[in-house]
N, C-alpha and C positions, 0 to 999 in steps of 0.2 A: 427479774429481767425477762423471764419467759412471759409473764403476764403482760408486761409493757409491749413486747413484740406482738403478742396476740391482739392487744387493743389496737395497735397501729395497723395491723392487717385488717381488722374489722372496720376501722375508721381511717382510711388512708388520707383523708383530708384534714385530720386533726392537727398536724403540724402547721398547716396554713391558717387554721382557725384560732390557734392558741394566742398569737399576738393580738388579735382583735378582742379575745376574751380578757386578756390582761389589760388592754386599753380601756375596755368597758368597766372592769373592776376599779381601775384607777380613777376613771371619770366619776363612777358612782361614789367612791370614797371621797373624792374632792367635793362632790355635791353635799354629801352628809356633813363633812367638816365645815363647808361654807354655811349651810343652813344652821348648824349648831354654833357657828362662829368659833370653831376650834382653831387654835393658833392665831386668832385675830384675823381670819381671812376676810370676813365681812368688813371689819374696820379698815383694813388695808384697801379693799376694793372701793369702799365708799368714801375713803379719806375722812371718816368721822366716826366717833365712838357712839354717839347717841342719836344721830340723825340718819333717816332712811327715806327713800322715795315712798310716797303714799299713793299718789294718783296723778293722772295727766289731764291737763285742761285742754279745751278745744283750741285755745288761742293763747298767745303770750300776754302776760299782764303788762300793762303799759302805764300804770299809775299806782302810787302808794295809797290812794284813796279807795280802800276796799271796805265794804259794809257787811257786817254779820246781821242777817235778817232775824226776825223774831222766831222763826222756826229753825234757826241755825244754818240755813243755807247761806251761801256767800255770793254777794253781788260784785262783779268785776266789770266796770265799764271800760270800753276801749274806743279808739277813734279810727278803727279800720273798717273795711267793708263787711267784716263778719258780723259785727254788732256787739251787744252787751251779753255777757255770759253770767248764768246763775248756776253755781256749783253746789251739788248736794254732797256733803262730807260723809254721809252715812252710806250712800250707794256708790260713791265715787264717780258719779255721772254728772253731766251738764246739760242744760237747755239754753237755747239762745233766744233773745228778743231780736226780731228781724232788723237788719241794718238800716233799711230805708226809714224806719220809724224809731231808730235808736238815738241815744244821746251822742251827738257828734262832738266829742270832747276834743276841742282844739286847744283848750287851756292845758298847761302842763300838769297842774295839780288841782283838779276840780275839788270843790268842797261838797261832799255827799252827806246829807243829813237824814237819818232814819226817823220818820215821823211817827206820831202816836198810832196812826192807823196802819202802820206797816209798810207804807210806801216810802220812796226815797226821793228827796229833793236834790237836784244838782245845780250848784251855782259856781261862779268863778272862785277859784281858791287863791293861793298865795303866788302862783306863777303867772307869767305873762300869757296873753292869748285871750280867747273868747270861747264861749260855749255855744256852738251850733247855729248861730245867726249869721247870715251872709246877706249883704245888700244885693238888690236885683242885678246890679252891674258886675258883681263879683263872679269870677269864673270858678264856681264851686264844683267839686266833683259830683258825680251822679248820685252818690249815696248821701249827700249833704242837702238837707231840705232847708228852704227858706222859712223864716219864722218871724213873728212879731218881736221887734227888739225890746219890747217892754215885758216879755215873758221869759220864763226859764223852764227847763225840762223837769218833769216829774215822772219817775219810774213807777208805773202802776203794776205792782208785783202780782196781784191777783189775776189781772186780765192780760198780763205778759205783754204790755205795750207801754209806750211813752206818750205823755200828754204835755202840751205847753200850757203853763198856767201863768196868770199875771203875778208879777213879783215887784215889790216896791223899789229895789235897787239892783236892776239887772246889769248895769254897767259898773258895778263895784267889784273890787277884789280885796282880799286880805281882811274881810269882815269876819265876824264870828256869828254863829247861829246856835242858840240854846233852846232846846225843847222844854217848855214849861209844863208844870203838872197838869194844866188844863188842855194841853195839846197845842197851844199857841206857840209861836216862835218869837224869840227876842233877838233882833238883829242889831249888832253893835259895831260901830266904827267902820274901818276899811278905807280904801282910796279909790278915786274915780279914774277911769281911763277910757280912751277912745277905742272903738273896735279895730282890730288888726294888730299884728305882731309889733311890739315896741312903740306903738303910737299912743303915748300917754298925753294927757292934757298937761302941757308944760307951763310952769309958772316961773317967775324970776328965780335964778340960781338953780333951775332945773327941778324944783320941788313939785311933785305931783299934788293933786288936790286931795287933801285928807279930810275925813269925815269924823265928827264926834257925835253923830246922831244915835239916838236910842229909839228903835222902831219896834212896835208890836204888830205882829202879822198873824192872821188866821188863815191857815192853808185850806180850810174847808170852804170859807166864804170869800177868800181872796181879799179880804178887807185889811187895811193897814193904817196905822197912825203913828206919828212921831210923838213920843211921850216925854222926851227930855234930851239932855246932852251930857256927854262925858266931860269930866274936868280937863282931860287931856285928849286931843285928837290922836288916834293911833291906828296902826294897821299891823297885821301878822301877830296879833295878840291871842290870848287864850281866855275863854269864858267858861266858868263852871257854876252849876247851880249850887247855892250855898244853903238856903233854907226855903221856907214857903213864900218868901217875898223878895229875896235878894239873889243876885248873880254876881260872882266875883270875876273881875276882869284883870288878868295878869299881863304885865309887860307890853310887849309889842315894839314897834318902831315909830319914830317921828317922821323919818324920811325913808322913802322906799322907791326903787325903780331899777330898770335894767338897761336903759339907753346910756350912751356916753355922756349925755348932759345930766343924767340923774346922779344923785348923791350915792345911792346904792347902799350896800351892807356896810355900815360903819359902826363900830362898837360904841363910839361916843354918842351915836344917835339912838341907841337902843334904850328902852325904858325899864326901870325897876319898880315903878309905882304899881300899886294894887288898888283898884276901885271897887267899891260895893255899889251895885246898881239896884235900886228898888224898882222892880218891874210893875208894882201896883201904883206907885206915885210918880215914877219917872225921875226921881231924884237920884243923884250920884254923889259919892264922897270918897276921897282917897283915905284908905284905912291904914296904909303902911307901905313899906318897901321891902323887896327881896334884896339879898346881898349882891346878886348878879343880875344882869339884864335877862329878860325872858322873851326870847324870840326864837322860834324853832323849838325843838324839844317837845316834851309832853307834860301835862299836868294830871296827877292822879290823886283822888281823894282817899286819904287813909282812914280818917274817922270824922267825927262831927266838925272839928275845927282845923285839923291838920291836913295839909296838902303837900304832896311830893312834887317838886319842880325838877323833873328829871332832865339831865343834860342841859342845865341852864348856862353853862359856860365851859370853855376849855382853858386850862391853865397849866403851863409847863408840860404839855403832852398828856394831861390827865383830864378826864371828864368829871366836872364837879356838879353834883346835884345837891339840892337843899330841901329841908322840910320847913314849910311856912306855917306859922300859927296865925290863923285869921282873927282869932279873938284878941290876940295881942298885937297883931299887925307887924310881925317881925319873924326873921328866920331863927329857928331854935336848934337846928342841927345841919351840918354839912356832911355829904358823903363823897369821898374822893375815890374814884375808880382807877386802880392801877392797871395798865395795859398788860395783856398776857405776853405779848412780844412787841418789839418796836414796830412791826408791820401793822399791828392792831391799832396803833395810834392814828394811822392814816385810814385804814380800811373800816374800822369800827367807830372811831371817835373823831374823824375829820369833820370840819365845819360843814362840808357839803353833803354829809351823810349822817345826820343825827339818828342814833339808834331808835328803832321803833319798839315799843314795849306793850305788853298786855298782862293783865292779872291772871295768875294761875291759882289753884286752890290754896286756901289758908293764907291769903294776903301776902303773896310774893309775886314779884314781877320777873318775867323773862324779857330781856332786851336783846334785840338782834340788829346787827349792822350788816355790812356787805359780806363780812367774812367770818366773824366770830360771834359767840353768844355768851351772855352773862346772866347771872341770877342776882336780883336786887331784893334785899330783905329790909323793908323800912323799919321793922321793929328792932332788928339788931343793928340797923344802919350800916349794912355791908353791901358791897357790890363786887361779886367775885366772878372770875372767868369759869365758864362751863366747858365749852367745846367749840370746835370749828364745824360749820355746816357741811353737809354733803356737797352742796353746790354753792358757789360764790354768786351772790345776786345783788341787784340793785332794786329800787322800789320795794324793799323788803317789808312785809307785813305779817306779824305773828297773830294768830287768832286761836283762842282756846274754845274747843267744842266739847260739850259734855258728852260722855260715853264714847268719845273718839280720842281726844287728847289735844296736844298743841300742834297746830298746822302752821307751816311757814309758806307764805306766798311770795313770789319774787320773779323778777325778770333777769335776763342775762346781764352780766356786769357792764359790758360795753355793747353798743348798738350793732357793730358788725358781727357776723358769725351766725351760728345756728340758733334759732329761737328756743328759749327755755320755757317749757310749759309744765315742768314737774312741780308738784306740791310735796313738800317735805314734812315729815312727822318726827316729833321728839319722843324718845323712849323714856317715859317717867320711871317705870319700874326698874329699869337698869340703872338709871341715875341714883335712885334711892338705895338700891342694893350696893352700888359702888361707894357711895359716900356715907351710908348709914344715917343720912339725914331724914327727918320727918317734917312734912309740911304742917307745922303747928298753927 
């Protein structure tokens, strides 16, 4: 007691300082517990067990068409005044292609194709709208340049600028582009539309003009030639390189559109047929059918003959995927994904938000919707719930980067509100430790 009185006399301000010292120690203790995730503090804060913020973009992602370049940088095109962003996942930094000379992406879902030389070709995708061309009388904004309607933008990665190059089907959407071994492009199908929102070329019963053309295009010389025709005209299909002379064309739709006169998304109009296109002869033949229509979703090659048709349909609230054997022309396995909760049926497996997937090491897929994340193992034919993301997003795109991990790009779930520019990362090590799984 005597010593305490002596200390108080020596330091008369100690009683006033003690509360601050206690608060400081408590704050330091909280920070230590948070960083070590003791008592699950980080999990509670981020509302996620395996996902954390990784980096911040300069602008909000506005499309699910994101391209991983050959050096693992990420290209994110946008239609605002800032321009096109190139994100470096190793340095967590971005550089911009000036907006005046950027891709003015007015199409909702542009189709971006990584070419053999490392540049990126931008064409109209599956959504309504047009890419970057405005007629002289159109009141375009200052950042939108006029361009030749017979050209399409090319992102020149090396020189950090965009060029308009001749393209054989500039007023097409819903087509597929496959990069062939020699660097040429195989352009298949699609539907024709007039420039402007919802202004499609209308035919009797509101049917847009569908194409069955098979076109070979050289992006270096800008030369193109029609080499054949599909057995079935289709749009919103998928094309995958099969061997040294064939590309497989999966599903798609017979009728497609967005105006009130259009037939629109109708399951009875979706296709199950699979065609093999010989890009050396131009001949095409139907080799079989999938069990379910293939429009939306994704196609992943598992091995020489087997392809995973992910999210090929929704049935009774479940997402159904299938494994297609190209050599036999038929489905050999179905994968039925149970939802984690009733909410996930809408958020992760709704028709308007087909989960985006990407390969991770050892032939497994991570599939991400607006809200939840799943792990798909084609070998075991399982699709299991993993976790909820740190941030609920739309336009969600997962990309695996070597020596970094799995990054999740996405925008805010709804347009009003604060822009979402956060890139999320998935914690592999923790997942493996918690589940004792190995990526075999």
